[in-house]
C-alpha positions in Angstrom: 58.1 29.3 -39.2 57.8 26.3 -41.8 59.1 24.2 -38.4 56.0 25.5 -35.9 53.4 24.6 -38.5 55.1 20.9 -39.3 55.2 20.9 -35.1 51.7 21.2 -34.5 49.7 18.7 -35.2 51.8 16.0 -33.5 51.9 18.0 -30.6 48.0 18.5 -30.3 47.5 15.3 -31.0 50.2 14.4 -28.0 48.1 16.7 -25.9 44.7 14.6 -26.5 45.9 11.5 -26.8 47.4 12.2 -23.1 44.2 13.6 -22.0 42.3 10.4 -23.7 44.5 8.2 -21.0 44.1 10.7 -18.3 40.3 10.7 -18.5 40.7 6.4 -19.2 42.8 5.8 -16.3 40.6 8.4 -13.5 37.0 6.7 -14.3 38.5 3.5 -13.6 37.4 2.2 -10.4 35.9 4.6 -8.0 32.0 5.0 -7.6 31.6 4.0 -10.9 33.3 0.7 -10.3 30.4 -1.3 -8.5 28.0 0.1 -11.0 29.9 -1.5 -13.5 31.1 -4.4 -12.0 26.9 -5.5 -10.9 25.6 -4.6 -14.4 28.2 -7.0 -16.2 27.3 -9.5 -13.4 23.4 -9.2 -14.4 24.2 -9.4 -18.1 26.3 -12.5 -17.7 23.8 -14.2 -15.4 21.1 -13.1 -18.1 23.0 -14.6 -20.8 24.2 -18.0 -18.7 20.5 -18.5 -17.9 19.2 -18.1 -21.8 21.8 -20.9 -22.4 20.5 -23.3 -20.2 17.1 -22.7 -21.0 15.3 -25.7 -22.7 15.1 -25.6 -26.5 12.2 -27.3 -26.9 10.4 -24.7 -24.5 11.2 -22.2 -27.7 9.9 -24.7 -30.3 6.7 -25.6 -29.0 3.7 -23.2 -30.7 
Protein backbone atom coordinates (compact mmCIF):
# COMPACT_ATOMS: atom_id res chain seq x y z
CA UNK A 1 0.00 0.00 0.00
CA UNK A 2 2.99 2.31 0.25
CA UNK A 3 3.16 2.52 -3.53
CA UNK A 4 -0.42 3.81 -3.65
CA UNK A 5 0.29 6.60 -1.20
CA UNK A 6 3.45 7.43 -3.16
CA UNK A 7 1.57 7.67 -6.47
CA UNK A 8 -1.48 9.65 -5.32
CA UNK A 9 0.12 13.13 -5.08
CA UNK A 10 1.70 13.07 -8.59
CA UNK A 11 -1.52 11.70 -10.10
CA UNK A 12 -3.62 14.39 -8.41
CA UNK A 13 -1.21 17.09 -9.54
CA UNK A 14 -1.26 15.72 -13.09
CA UNK A 15 -5.07 15.74 -13.17
CA UNK A 16 -5.22 19.34 -11.95
CA UNK A 17 -2.52 20.39 -14.41
CA UNK A 18 -4.36 18.78 -17.33
CA UNK A 19 -7.55 20.50 -16.20
CA UNK A 20 -5.72 23.83 -16.10
CA UNK A 21 -4.35 23.35 -19.61
CA UNK A 22 -7.77 22.34 -20.95
CA UNK A 23 -9.34 25.42 -19.35
CA UNK A 24 -6.70 27.72 -20.82
CA UNK A 25 -7.10 26.24 -24.28
CA UNK A 26 -10.91 26.45 -24.15
CA UNK A 27 -10.91 30.10 -23.09
CA UNK A 28 -8.64 31.19 -25.93
CA UNK A 29 -10.59 32.76 -28.77
CA UNK A 30 -14.33 32.37 -28.97
CA UNK A 31 -16.85 35.02 -27.97
CA UNK A 32 -14.58 36.68 -25.42
CA UNK A 33 -11.70 37.15 -27.86
CA UNK A 34 -13.25 40.23 -29.48
CA UNK A 35 -13.88 41.84 -26.09
CA UNK A 36 -10.36 41.06 -24.89
CA UNK A 37 -8.83 42.40 -28.10
CA UNK A 38 -10.88 45.59 -27.86
CA UNK A 39 -9.80 46.09 -24.24
CA UNK A 40 -6.13 45.64 -25.12
CA UNK A 41 -6.44 47.98 -28.12
CA UNK A 42 -8.08 50.64 -25.94
CA UNK A 43 -5.38 50.32 -23.28
CA UNK A 44 -2.63 50.62 -25.90
CA UNK A 45 -4.32 53.67 -27.42
CA UNK A 46 -4.54 55.33 -23.98
CA UNK A 47 -0.89 54.59 -23.30
CA UNK A 48 0.12 55.93 -26.71
CA UNK A 49 -1.87 59.14 -26.30
CA UNK A 50 -0.46 59.69 -22.81
CA UNK A 51 3.04 59.21 -24.15
CA UNK A 52 2.47 61.77 -26.91
CA UNK A 53 1.08 64.42 -24.52
CA UNK A 54 3.47 67.41 -24.31
CA UNK A 55 5.46 67.51 -21.09
CA UNK A 56 4.82 71.28 -20.62
CA UNK A 57 1.14 70.64 -20.12
CA UNK A 58 1.83 68.50 -17.05
CA UNK A 59 4.30 70.90 -15.43
CA UNK A 60 2.16 74.04 -15.59
CA UNK A 61 0.22 74.65 -12.47
